[in-house]
LUMSE-63291 format. One record per residue (C-alpha): residue number from 1; residue in one letter; x, y, z. Coordinates in steps of 0.001 Angstrom, whole numbers. Layout:
N
+-----+------+---------+---------+---------+
|  nr | rest |      c1 |      c2 |      c3 |
+-----+------+---------+---------+---------+
| NUM |    A |       X |       Y |       Z |
...
+-----+------+---------+---------+---------+
***
This chain:
478
+-----+------+---------+---------+---------+
|  nr | rest |      c1 |      c2 |      c3 |
+-----+------+---------+---------+---------+
|   1 |    M |   28832 |   -6605 |  -11702 |
|   2 |    R |   31370 |   -9325 |  -10992 |
|   3 |    R |   30428 |   -9195 |   -7299 |
|   4 |    L |   26894 |  -10381 |   -8053 |
|   5 |    V |   28259 |  -13260 |  -10097 |
|   6 |    M |   30349 |  -14303 |   -7108 |
|   7 |    V |   27311 |  -14346 |   -4861 |
|   8 |    L |   25140 |  -16220 |   -7298 |
|   9 |    G |   27790 |  -18676 |   -8374 |
|  10 |    L |   30073 |  -19241 |   -5380 |
|  11 |    A |   29252 |  -17611 |   -2066 |
|  12 |    V |   27667 |  -19447 |     847 |
|  13 |    P |   24100 |  -18061 |    1028 |
|  14 |    A |   22596 |  -16525 |    4127 |
|  15 |    A |   19186 |  -18068 |    3659 |
|  16 |    C |   17337 |  -20567 |    5770 |
|  17 |    E |   14084 |  -22246 |    4819 |
|  18 |    P |   11761 |  -22744 |    7790 |
|  19 |    L |    8539 |  -23208 |    5870 |
|  20 |    K |    9641 |  -26146 |    3721 |
|  21 |    D |    7868 |  -25209 |     458 |
|  22 |    A |    4587 |  -24440 |    2157 |
|  23 |    F |    3156 |  -23458 |   -1220 |
|  24 |    S |    4733 |  -26176 |   -3398 |
|  25 |    A |    1316 |  -26862 |   -4894 |
|  26 |    R |    1401 |  -23319 |   -6321 |
|  27 |    A |    4320 |  -23821 |   -8675 |
|  28 |    D |    3718 |  -20440 |  -10321 |
|  29 |    V |    5408 |  -18821 |   -7311 |
|  30 |    A |    9159 |  -19233 |   -6712 |
|  31 |    A |    9445 |  -17405 |   -3379 |
|  32 |    R |    7434 |  -15483 |    -823 |
|  33 |    A |    8565 |  -12879 |    1691 |
|  34 |    A |    6276 |  -11111 |    4172 |
|  35 |    G |    3265 |  -11398 |    1870 |
|  36 |    E |    5092 |  -10449 |   -1340 |
|  37 |    S |    5601 |  -13011 |   -4126 |
|  38 |    L |    8352 |  -13685 |   -6629 |
|  39 |    T |    6625 |  -15413 |   -9529 |
|  40 |    V |    8173 |  -18143 |  -11616 |
|  41 |    E |    7794 |  -15902 |  -14661 |
|  42 |    R |    9609 |  -12997 |  -12991 |
|  43 |    L |   12483 |  -15176 |  -11717 |
|  44 |    S |   12887 |  -16893 |  -15098 |
|  45 |    Q |   13175 |  -13493 |  -16794 |
|  46 |    L |   15710 |  -12222 |  -14270 |
|  47 |    A |   17866 |  -15302 |  -14796 |
|  48 |    G |   17211 |  -16116 |  -18431 |
|  49 |    L |   17716 |  -12643 |  -19877 |
|  50 |    S |   20952 |  -11943 |  -17994 |
|  51 |    K |   24138 |  -13743 |  -18972 |
|  52 |    Q |   25462 |  -12937 |  -15491 |
|  53 |    V |   23377 |  -15711 |  -13880 |
|  54 |    P |   24526 |  -19327 |  -14400 |
|  55 |    L |   21534 |  -21409 |  -15425 |
|  56 |    Q |   21847 |  -23859 |  -12558 |
|  57 |    A |   19395 |  -24759 |   -9812 |
|  58 |    D |   21602 |  -23449 |   -6972 |
|  59 |    A |   22179 |  -20144 |   -8822 |
|  60 |    L |   18431 |  -19547 |   -9177 |
|  61 |    R |   17918 |  -20449 |   -5522 |
|  62 |    R |   20525 |  -17887 |   -4549 |
|  63 |    L |   18919 |  -15281 |   -6764 |
|  64 |    A |   15556 |  -16023 |   -5131 |
|  65 |    T |   17068 |  -15651 |   -1663 |
|  66 |    V |   18637 |  -12328 |   -2693 |
|  67 |    W |   15107 |  -11202 |   -3616 |
|  68 |    V |   13870 |  -12454 |    -223 |
|  69 |    D |   16578 |  -10448 |    1577 |
|  70 |    Y |   15731 |   -7183 |    -174 |
|  71 |    T |   11990 |   -7714 |     102 |
|  72 |    L |   12089 |   -8411 |    3836 |
|  73 |    L |   14156 |   -5242 |    4266 |
|  74 |    A |   11722 |   -3236 |    2145 |
|  75 |    V |    8676 |   -4480 |    4059 |
|  76 |    A |   10352 |   -3761 |    7408 |
|  77 |    V |   11045 |    -199 |    6283 |
|  78 |    T |    7477 |     402 |    5103 |
|  79 |    E |    6087 |    -979 |    8364 |
|  80 |    G |    8227 |    1455 |   10339 |
|  81 |    R |   10076 |   -1283 |   12239 |
|  82 |    S |   13225 |    -277 |   14076 |
|  83 |    L |   16203 |   -1801 |   12322 |
|  84 |    D |   18861 |    -325 |   14582 |
|  85 |    D |   17657 |   -1348 |   18042 |
|  86 |    S |   20093 |   -3144 |   20341 |
|  87 |    V |   18668 |   -6617 |   19699 |
|  88 |    T |   18900 |   -6220 |   15926 |
|  89 |    V |   22402 |   -4743 |   16115 |
|  90 |    L |   23609 |   -7640 |   18281 |
|  91 |    A |   22180 |  -10185 |   15838 |
|  92 |    A |   23272 |   -8384 |   12662 |
|  93 |    M |   26813 |   -7814 |   13951 |
|  94 |    W |   27289 |  -11263 |   15537 |
|  95 |    P |   30855 |  -11902 |   14257 |
|  96 |    A |   32050 |   -8541 |   15574 |
|  97 |    V |   30110 |   -8978 |   18831 |
|  98 |    A |   31694 |  -12395 |   19425 |
|  99 |    Q |   35152 |  -11010 |   18678 |
| 100 |    L |   34713 |   -7985 |   20937 |
| 101 |    R |   33365 |  -10064 |   23807 |
| 102 |    W |   36331 |  -12398 |   23537 |
| 103 |    E |   38758 |   -9466 |   23419 |
| 104 |    R |   37293 |   -7931 |   26583 |
| 105 |    F |   37408 |  -11306 |   28361 |
| 106 |    H |   40926 |  -11905 |   27057 |
| 107 |    D |   42084 |   -8496 |   28295 |
| 108 |    T |   40843 |   -9406 |   31764 |
| 109 |    L |   42625 |  -12758 |   31728 |
| 110 |    I |   45869 |  -11250 |   30457 |
| 111 |    S |   45836 |   -8422 |   32994 |
| 112 |    Q |   45665 |  -11042 |   35709 |
| 113 |    R |   48264 |  -13434 |   34319 |
| 114 |    A |   50675 |  -11591 |   32017 |
| 115 |    T |   51618 |   -8480 |   34010 |
| 116 |    V |   55306 |   -8155 |   34807 |
| 117 |    S |   56523 |   -6216 |   37866 |
| 118 |    G |   59555 |   -3929 |   37940 |
| 119 |    P |   61766 |   -6443 |   39790 |
| 120 |    Q |   60713 |   -9150 |   37318 |
| 121 |    V |   61779 |   -6917 |   34414 |
| 122 |    D |   65186 |   -6376 |   36070 |
| 123 |    S |   65571 |  -10086 |   36710 |
| 124 |    A |   64627 |  -11068 |   33155 |
| 125 |    F |   67065 |   -8555 |   31653 |
| 126 |    A |   69891 |   -9732 |   33900 |
| 127 |    A |   69186 |  -13398 |   33157 |
| 128 |    G |   69532 |  -12709 |   29438 |
| 129 |    G |   67207 |  -15434 |   28190 |
| 130 |    L |   65214 |  -12728 |   26421 |
| 131 |    R |   66995 |   -9837 |   24773 |
| 132 |    L |   66254 |   -6626 |   22919 |
| 133 |    F |   68489 |   -5389 |   20108 |
| 134 |    Q |   68752 |   -2349 |   17857 |
| 135 |    H |   70217 |   -2433 |   14387 |
| 136 |    I |   70973 |    -336 |   11361 |
| 137 |    L |   70636 |   -2113 |    8013 |
| 138 |    L |   72309 |   -1050 |    4795 |
| 139 |    R |   70772 |   -3269 |    2137 |
| 140 |    S |   72942 |   -5046 |    -413 |
| 141 |    T |   72827 |   -8229 |   -2443 |
| 142 |    P |   75570 |  -10885 |   -2706 |
| 143 |    N |   75937 |  -10204 |   -6433 |
| 144 |    A |   76267 |   -6425 |   -6047 |
| 145 |    A |   79174 |   -4808 |   -7858 |
| 146 |    P |   82410 |   -4652 |   -5793 |
| 147 |    P |   82535 |    -820 |   -5796 |
| 148 |    E |   78994 |    -710 |   -4390 |
| 149 |    L |   79832 |   -3272 |   -1682 |
| 150 |    A |   82990 |   -1368 |    -756 |
| 151 |    A |   81040 |    1895 |    -437 |
| 152 |    K |   78408 |     235 |    1754 |
| 153 |    Q |   81151 |   -1313 |    3903 |
| 154 |    R |   82850 |    2076 |    4464 |
| 155 |    R |   79526 |    3675 |    5339 |
| 156 |    A |   78664 |     885 |    7808 |
| 157 |    E |   82103 |    1105 |    9463 |
| 158 |    D |   81618 |    4847 |    9931 |
| 159 |    L |   78255 |    4166 |   11616 |
| 160 |    V |   79973 |    1678 |   13954 |
| 161 |    R |   82472 |    4367 |   14985 |
| 162 |    Q |   79722 |    6924 |   15606 |
| 163 |    A |   77611 |    4457 |   17615 |
| 164 |    R |   80567 |    3445 |   19804 |
| 165 |    R |   81439 |    7066 |   20528 |
| 166 |    D |   77907 |    7785 |   21810 |
| 167 |    G |   75580 |    4794 |   22185 |
| 168 |    A |   72665 |    7017 |   23136 |
| 169 |    R |   72745 |    8409 |   19577 |
| 170 |    F |   72086 |    4978 |   18060 |
| 171 |    S |   68331 |    5548 |   17798 |
| 172 |    R |   68857 |    8751 |   15837 |
| 173 |    L |   71430 |    7097 |   13588 |
| 174 |    A |   68996 |    4265 |   12848 |
| 175 |    E |   66194 |    6695 |   12018 |
| 176 |    Q |   68500 |    8588 |    9644 |
| 177 |    H |   70416 |    5779 |    7958 |
| 178 |    S |   68726 |    2374 |    8365 |
| 179 |    E |   67130 |     814 |    5308 |
| 180 |    D |   64893 |   -1488 |    7381 |
| 181 |    P |   61522 |     345 |    7240 |
| 182 |    G |   59997 |   -1774 |   10000 |
| 183 |    S |   62527 |    -926 |   12697 |
| 184 |    K |   63983 |    2449 |   11679 |
| 185 |    V |   60875 |    4310 |   12891 |
| 186 |    R |   61492 |    2742 |   16314 |
| 187 |    G |   65129 |    3778 |   16478 |
| 188 |    G |   66220 |     417 |   15102 |
| 189 |    L |   64538 |   -1583 |   17879 |
| 190 |    L |   63633 |   -5181 |   17071 |
| 191 |    A |   61182 |   -7373 |   18998 |
| 192 |    V |   62090 |   -8927 |   22326 |
| 193 |    S |   63336 |  -12390 |   21409 |
| 194 |    G |   65077 |  -15514 |   22594 |
| 195 |    R |   67782 |  -17509 |   20883 |
| 196 |    G |   67078 |  -18615 |   17311 |
| 197 |    A |   65064 |  -15624 |   16129 |
| 198 |    Y |   67588 |  -14368 |   13537 |
| 199 |    V |   69834 |  -15665 |   10774 |
| 200 |    P |   73075 |  -17212 |   12152 |
| 201 |    A |   75506 |  -14372 |   11390 |
| 202 |    F |   73219 |  -11782 |   13000 |
| 203 |    E |   72429 |  -14135 |   15890 |
| 204 |    D |   76044 |  -14857 |   16766 |
| 205 |    A |   77084 |  -11209 |   16745 |
| 206 |    A |   74022 |   -9937 |   18636 |
| 207 |    W |   74136 |  -12498 |   21429 |
| 208 |    A |   77846 |  -11830 |   22037 |
| 209 |    L |   77120 |   -8199 |   22968 |
| 210 |    P |   77019 |   -6962 |   26569 |
| 211 |    P |   74448 |   -4277 |   27482 |
| 212 |    G |   75498 |   -1080 |   25699 |
| 213 |    G |   77759 |   -2972 |   23264 |
| 214 |    V |   77952 |   -2271 |   19526 |
| 215 |    S |   78999 |   -4925 |   17014 |
| 216 |    D |   81407 |   -4740 |   14119 |
| 217 |    V |   79819 |   -4685 |   10669 |
| 218 |    V |   77818 |   -7906 |   10216 |
| 219 |    R |   77050 |   -9252 |    6742 |
| 220 |    T |   73847 |  -11303 |    6189 |
| 221 |    P |   71772 |  -12122 |    3086 |
| 222 |    F |   69828 |   -8924 |    3816 |
| 223 |    G |   72831 |   -6617 |    3745 |
| 224 |    L |   75206 |   -5001 |    6250 |
| 225 |    H |   74151 |   -4563 |    9872 |
| 226 |    V |   75364 |   -2528 |   12812 |
| 227 |    I |   73897 |   -4088 |   15979 |
| 228 |    R |   73597 |   -2688 |   19496 |
| 229 |    R |   72268 |   -4147 |   22715 |
| 230 |    P |   70739 |   -1185 |   24564 |
| 231 |    L |   70974 |    -599 |   28295 |
| 232 |    L |   67925 |   -1501 |   30379 |
| 233 |    A |   67452 |    2087 |   31498 |
| 234 |    E |   66971 |    3104 |   27856 |
| 235 |    V |   64372 |     477 |   26990 |
| 236 |    R |   62745 |    -580 |   30261 |
| 237 |    D |   59146 |      47 |   29130 |
| 238 |    T |   59709 |   -1544 |   25711 |
| 239 |    F |   61369 |   -4574 |   27284 |
| 240 |    R |   58496 |   -4964 |   29760 |
| 241 |    T |   55918 |   -4733 |   26954 |
| 242 |    G |   57800 |   -7299 |   24902 |
| 243 |    I |   57903 |   -9765 |   27795 |
| 244 |    E |   54194 |   -9275 |   28478 |
| 245 |    E |   53344 |   -9814 |   24793 |
| 246 |    R |   55315 |  -13061 |   24763 |
| 247 |    L |   53593 |  -14171 |   27958 |
| 248 |    A |   50212 |  -13293 |   26459 |
| 249 |    F |   50983 |  -15277 |   23298 |
| 250 |    A |   52115 |  -18267 |   25333 |
| 251 |    F |   49028 |  -17942 |   27527 |
| 252 |    D |   46771 |  -17882 |   24459 |
| 253 |    S |   48369 |  -21040 |   23077 |
| 254 |    V |   47990 |  -22819 |   26401 |
| 255 |    L |   44428 |  -21560 |   26815 |
| 256 |    V |   43299 |  -22789 |   23387 |
| 257 |    D |   45011 |  -26152 |   23844 |
| 258 |    S |   43832 |  -26635 |   27394 |
| 259 |    I |   40186 |  -25701 |   26948 |
| 260 |    G |   39659 |  -28693 |   24663 |
| 261 |    K |   41382 |  -31005 |   27111 |
| 262 |    A |   39660 |  -29537 |   30153 |
| 263 |    R |   36226 |  -29950 |   28568 |
| 264 |    R |   37027 |  -33320 |   26987 |
| 265 |    L |   36412 |  -32157 |   23424 |
| 266 |    R |   35617 |  -35065 |   21109 |
| 267 |    T |   34803 |  -34917 |   17403 |
| 268 |    E |   32319 |  -37366 |   15897 |
| 269 |    S |   33543 |  -39886 |   13342 |
| 270 |    N |   31022 |  -38649 |   10761 |
| 271 |    A |   31953 |  -34973 |   11241 |
| 272 |    P |   33795 |  -34711 |    7885 |
| 273 |    A |   30831 |  -36147 |    5983 |
| 274 |    L |   28376 |  -33832 |    7750 |
| 275 |    A |   30589 |  -30792 |    7140 |
| 276 |    R |   30876 |  -31602 |    3444 |
| 277 |    Q |   27127 |  -32142 |    3183 |
| 278 |    L |   26586 |  -28745 |    4787 |
| 279 |    V |   28746 |  -26760 |    2370 |
| 280 |    Q |   27553 |  -28689 |    -684 |
| 281 |    N |   23866 |  -28258 |     158 |
| 282 |    F |   23935 |  -25318 |    2535 |
| 283 |    E |   20312 |  -24234 |    2511 |
| 284 |    T |   18786 |  -27639 |    3175 |
| 285 |    S |   21431 |  -28738 |    5692 |
| 286 |    R |   22114 |  -25577 |    7674 |
| 287 |    A |   19280 |  -26073 |   10163 |
| 288 |    S |   20463 |  -29574 |   11104 |
| 289 |    G |   20967 |  -30340 |   14773 |
| 290 |    A |   23354 |  -33243 |   14070 |
| 291 |    T |   26383 |  -33214 |   16362 |
| 292 |    L |   29848 |  -32602 |   14932 |
| 293 |    A |   31723 |  -32391 |   18241 |
| 294 |    S |   30813 |  -32622 |   21897 |
| 295 |    Y |   32397 |  -31288 |   25076 |
| 296 |    A |   31514 |  -30844 |   28721 |
| 297 |    G |   28686 |  -28324 |   28819 |
| 298 |    G |   27831 |  -28240 |   25136 |
| 299 |    R |   28302 |  -29417 |   21581 |
| 300 |    L |   29004 |  -28103 |   18108 |
| 301 |    R |   26121 |  -28892 |   15790 |
| 302 |    V |   25832 |  -28566 |   12040 |
| 303 |    R |   23746 |  -25409 |   12454 |
| 304 |    D |   26459 |  -23932 |   14698 |
| 305 |    L |   29112 |  -24633 |   12064 |
| 306 |    A |   26867 |  -22988 |    9463 |
| 307 |    H |   26720 |  -19897 |   11656 |
| 308 |    W |   30508 |  -19772 |   11941 |
| 309 |    L |   31004 |  -20354 |    8208 |
| 310 |    M |   28828 |  -17365 |    7418 |
| 311 |    A |   31322 |  -15227 |    9332 |
| 312 |    M |   34332 |  -16615 |    7446 |
| 313 |    D |   35822 |  -16037 |    4031 |
| 314 |    P |   33729 |  -18045 |    1511 |
| 315 |    Q |   36920 |  -19772 |     365 |
| 316 |    V |   37013 |  -21634 |    3689 |
| 317 |    A |   33736 |  -23388 |    2886 |
| 318 |    Q |   34774 |  -23950 |    -707 |
| 319 |    G |   37859 |  -25862 |     442 |
| 320 |    I |   36026 |  -28333 |    2676 |
| 321 |    P |   34717 |  -30762 |       3 |
| 322 |    S |   38222 |  -31496 |   -1328 |
| 323 |    A |   40013 |  -31532 |    2034 |
| 324 |    A |   41131 |  -34773 |    3670 |
| 325 |    D |   39048 |  -36182 |    6535 |
| 326 |    S |   41838 |  -35360 |    8983 |
| 327 |    Q |   41884 |  -31729 |    7835 |
| 328 |    V |   38108 |  -31351 |    8118 |
| 329 |    T |   38163 |  -32990 |   11564 |
| 330 |    Q |   40847 |  -30548 |   12699 |
| 331 |    F |   38822 |  -27632 |   11304 |
| 332 |    V |   35733 |  -28788 |   13201 |
| 333 |    R |   37839 |  -29054 |   16344 |
| 334 |    V |   39189 |  -25518 |   15913 |
| 335 |    V |   35662 |  -24122 |   15447 |
| 336 |    A |   34496 |  -25987 |   18554 |
| 337 |    E |   37395 |  -24491 |   20538 |
| 338 |    R |   36462 |  -21004 |   19350 |
| 339 |    Q |   32859 |  -21633 |   20333 |
| 340 |    M |   33963 |  -22688 |   23808 |
| 341 |    L |   36127 |  -19577 |   24185 |
| 342 |    V |   33303 |  -17232 |   23159 |
| 343 |    Q |   30923 |  -19073 |   25493 |
| 344 |    A |   33461 |  -18699 |   28315 |
| 345 |    A |   33389 |  -14934 |   27757 |
| 346 |    V |   29575 |  -14916 |   27892 |
| 347 |    D |   29511 |  -17134 |   31001 |
| 348 |    A |   31959 |  -14758 |   32713 |
| 349 |    G |   29466 |  -11918 |   32256 |
| 350 |    T |   31743 |  -10002 |   29897 |
| 351 |    V |   30074 |   -6766 |   28766 |
| 352 |    L |   30756 |   -4563 |   25792 |
| 353 |    T |   32202 |   -1124 |   26413 |
| 354 |    P |   30524 |    2101 |   25236 |
| 355 |    E |   33247 |    2296 |   22571 |
| 356 |    D |   32334 |   -1209 |   21401 |
| 357 |    W |   28679 |    -265 |   21108 |
| 358 |    A |   29566 |    2914 |   19213 |
| 359 |    Y |   31588 |     859 |   16719 |
| 360 |    L |   28830 |   -1752 |   16273 |
| 361 |    R |   26112 |     831 |   15766 |
| 362 |    A |   28205 |    2910 |   13374 |
| 363 |    T |   29057 |    -146 |   11247 |
| 364 |    H |   25449 |   -1372 |   11179 |
| 365 |    D |   24087 |    2104 |   10440 |
| 366 |    S |   26571 |    2497 |    7590 |
| 367 |    A |   25342 |    -763 |    6034 |
| 368 |    L |   21717 |     391 |    6413 |
| 369 |    R |   22424 |    3732 |    4773 |
| 370 |    T |   24148 |    2013 |    1855 |
| 371 |    L |   21252 |    -407 |    1373 |
| 372 |    Y |   18710 |    2411 |    1510 |
| 373 |    A |   20690 |    4398 |   -1065 |
| 374 |    V |   21392 |    1656 |   -3620 |
| 375 |    V |   17889 |     158 |   -3541 |
| 376 |    G |   15979 |    3421 |   -2991 |
| 377 |    L |   14446 |    2489 |     365 |
| 378 |    D |   15120 |    5622 |    2392 |
| 379 |    P |   12178 |    5724 |    4857 |
| 380 |    A |   11640 |    9489 |    4587 |
| 381 |    G |   11764 |    9352 |     801 |
| 382 |    L |    9231 |    6525 |     659 |
| 383 |    R |    6845 |    8386 |    2966 |
| 384 |    D |    7104 |   11514 |     835 |
| 385 |    S |    6435 |    9558 |   -2368 |
| 386 |    A |    3449 |    7442 |   -1196 |
| 387 |    A |     188 |    8664 |     313 |
| 388 |    T |    -891 |    5429 |    2046 |
| 389 |    P |     833 |    2461 |    3717 |
| 390 |    D |    -271 |     198 |     847 |
| 391 |    A |    1114 |    2598 |   -1729 |
| 392 |    M |    4345 |    2838 |     218 |
| 393 |    R |    4648 |    -954 |     277 |
| 394 |    R |    3983 |   -1206 |   -3475 |
| 395 |    L |    6571 |    1493 |   -4154 |
| 396 |    A |    9190 |    -283 |   -2029 |
| 397 |    A |    8534 |   -3610 |   -3766 |
| 398 |    A |    8816 |   -1908 |   -7157 |
| 399 |    R |   12154 |    -410 |   -6187 |
| 400 |    V |   13474 |   -3812 |   -5154 |
| 401 |    N |   12474 |   -5227 |   -8550 |
| 402 |    D |   13948 |   -2225 |  -10359 |
| 403 |    Y |   17224 |   -2601 |   -8437 |
| 404 |    L |   17524 |   -6259 |   -9396 |
| 405 |    D |   16881 |   -5353 |  -13047 |
| 406 |    R |   19596 |   -2684 |  -12918 |
| 407 |    V |   22114 |   -4964 |  -11211 |
| 408 |    L |   21577 |   -7829 |  -13626 |
| 409 |    G |   21632 |   -5402 |  -16518 |
| 410 |    G |   24980 |   -3993 |  -15415 |
| 411 |    Q |   23656 |    -527 |  -14514 |
| 412 |    A |   24054 |    -821 |  -10725 |
| 413 |    Q |   26543 |   -2321 |   -8305 |
| 414 |    F |   25415 |   -5270 |   -6219 |
| 415 |    F |   25388 |   -4657 |   -2464 |
| 416 |    P |   24080 |   -7693 |    -540 |
| 417 |    V |   22094 |   -7504 |    2663 |
| 418 |    P |   24759 |   -8527 |    5234 |
| 419 |    P |   24138 |  -12202 |    6072 |
| 420 |    F |   23593 |  -11854 |    9819 |
| 421 |    F |   21304 |   -8866 |    9276 |
| 422 |    A |   19382 |  -10987 |    6761 |
| 423 |    E |   19128 |  -13683 |    9438 |
| 424 |    A |   17643 |  -11148 |   11859 |
| 425 |    L |   15088 |  -10031 |    9269 |
| 426 |    R |   14103 |  -13645 |    8598 |
| 427 |    Q |   13390 |  -14206 |   12263 |
| 428 |    Q |   10799 |  -11415 |   12156 |
| 429 |    A |    8735 |  -12466 |    9129 |
| 430 |    R |    7386 |  -15452 |    7208 |
| 431 |    W |    9213 |  -16392 |    4060 |
| 432 |    S |    9891 |  -19407 |    1893 |
| 433 |    V |   11467 |  -20588 |   -1339 |
| 434 |    S |    9693 |  -23208 |   -3439 |
| 435 |    T |   11741 |  -26020 |   -4909 |
| 436 |    A |    8979 |  -26768 |   -7412 |
| 437 |    G |    8785 |  -23107 |   -8406 |
| 438 |    L |   12549 |  -22921 |   -8815 |
| 439 |    R |   12472 |  -25986 |  -11035 |
| 440 |    R |    9870 |  -24407 |  -13329 |
| 441 |    A |   11744 |  -21080 |  -13332 |
| 442 |    L |   14957 |  -22844 |  -14362 |
| 443 |    E |   13206 |  -24566 |  -17278 |
| 444 |    R |   11726 |  -21271 |  -18494 |
| 445 |    A |   15020 |  -19430 |  -18002 |
| 446 |    Q |   16821 |  -22032 |  -20102 |
| 447 |    A |   14236 |  -21620 |  -22851 |
| 448 |    L |   14560 |  -17819 |  -22706 |
| 449 |    R |   18358 |  -18012 |  -22831 |
| 450 |    A |   18244 |  -20418 |  -25788 |
| 451 |    A |   15845 |  -18152 |  -27675 |
| 452 |    Q |   18022 |  -15149 |  -26910 |
| 453 |    D |   21137 |  -16946 |  -28139 |
| 454 |    S |   19463 |  -18138 |  -31338 |
| 455 |    A |   18253 |  -14619 |  -32112 |
| 456 |    A |   21721 |  -13114 |  -31733 |
| 457 |    P |   23387 |  -12279 |  -35075 |
| 458 |    R |   26123 |  -14689 |  -36086 |
| 459 |    V |   29448 |  -13182 |  -37185 |
| 460 |    T |   31399 |  -15159 |  -39791 |
| 461 |    P |   35138 |  -14547 |  -39482 |
| 462 |    A |   36890 |  -13211 |  -42557 |
| 463 |    P |   39254 |  -15608 |  -44334 |
| 464 |    G |   42967 |  -15309 |  -43743 |
| 465 |    P |   45009 |  -14311 |  -40704 |
| 466 |    A |   43905 |  -11705 |  -38200 |
| 467 |    P |   44719 |   -8168 |  -39369 |
| 468 |    I |   47718 |   -6467 |  -37761 |
| 469 |    P |   47274 |   -2731 |  -37072 |
| 470 |    G |   49575 |    -714 |  -39299 |
| 471 |    A |   50794 |    2833 |  -39259 |
| 472 |    D |   47481 |    4114 |  -40644 |
| 473 |    S |   45181 |    2001 |  -38448 |
| 474 |    G |   44899 |    4469 |  -35591 |
| 475 |    A |   46275 |    1973 |  -33084 |
| 476 |    G |   47986 |    3642 |  -30198 |
| 477 |    G |   46067 |    6872 |  -30427 |
| 478 |    R |   47498 |   10246 |  -29661 |
+-----+------+---------+---------+---------+
***
């Protein structure tokens, strides 16, 4: 139930409004979707009789757009439209599609630029600028009792002796004795690193070790360590992978920084104001073509930012109004850089793999099955329950209305139509939300809520302090 409140009260809506109140003269209708109507009376009852809906204009607009989403889905089902074809899947799964395309493009770039040859691995290990260490950690705190510290010290010294007798056993010793859960499963191996990656005591001891060397017991704020620098022959593949990962990370940083410079990315001076206007009045601003940032070959418009925001955590949008201009400008710049990177993947002809398509279809199909189940829109079930297309459409519309009643009454969990799927549905049908109708619905909802509140019995508290449960009160149960 709380999830619906979040959507109605806080979340960035997925709606757009292409018809501009085409029926504003008919103020008895709050919304239309593919020939179906949400009346002012119906919307006012949904909002006014449920304490879950804040009686605010934007909350009623969001509730109306939720009705639009479900109704467009219901009509599409009754008309037998395919909702899992490739075009719909691509549109409905846009955030995942963009991410997967970038990952495939990125893999290609990295394979060309961040592959290290055998001689390069040997050279890097010999140079010593990057190193790989193993360790065993016995955790202790500075304020531990002296007997405990002494016992840990004796145990660590014994591990040093064992490791120096047979360095090849170090991995097994780490797996058996180390209290560092992150590294013990890898035989105590830490990440390939340069100078400055560890606390000073660990750093000084580790970097003094030759290949194959084992340190004395090293005390840090984390506890007692036994450190070893493995031989290259023992860790060649791990060392190569670590170098390639560092190269890939450095390449990513350079790529992101350089793409803005290479394409002369420039943010507009009014970008913060436009971004704030978007998140504060999303539905009326989200179709705007105003430019937030420009670069060689393209620009980031308000409607593009709206698209990206729909793919982000709602808290991102919620933070924009109170952020400083410099922070909003930097955010716009980051989004523009991401747009350029995704476009670079598209321009390079990057294609999705069969595994990618299987993931996208499975995720989309799972969302469809959930929607069909919670609302009662299973196509086969509707066909079995209705003799004619008109009857099937009426039944689907009734189930949408029944679902909303159950959600707002606390008898069903709210499951929204995923925003990019809702966008795809909106592209295939006529719909609109009436500002005049919403205004009338809000007035009626407020009157209904007031009448409901006035009819509720008033409880007068008893005089004196609140009672405290005693031995005979039943508090605590059995």
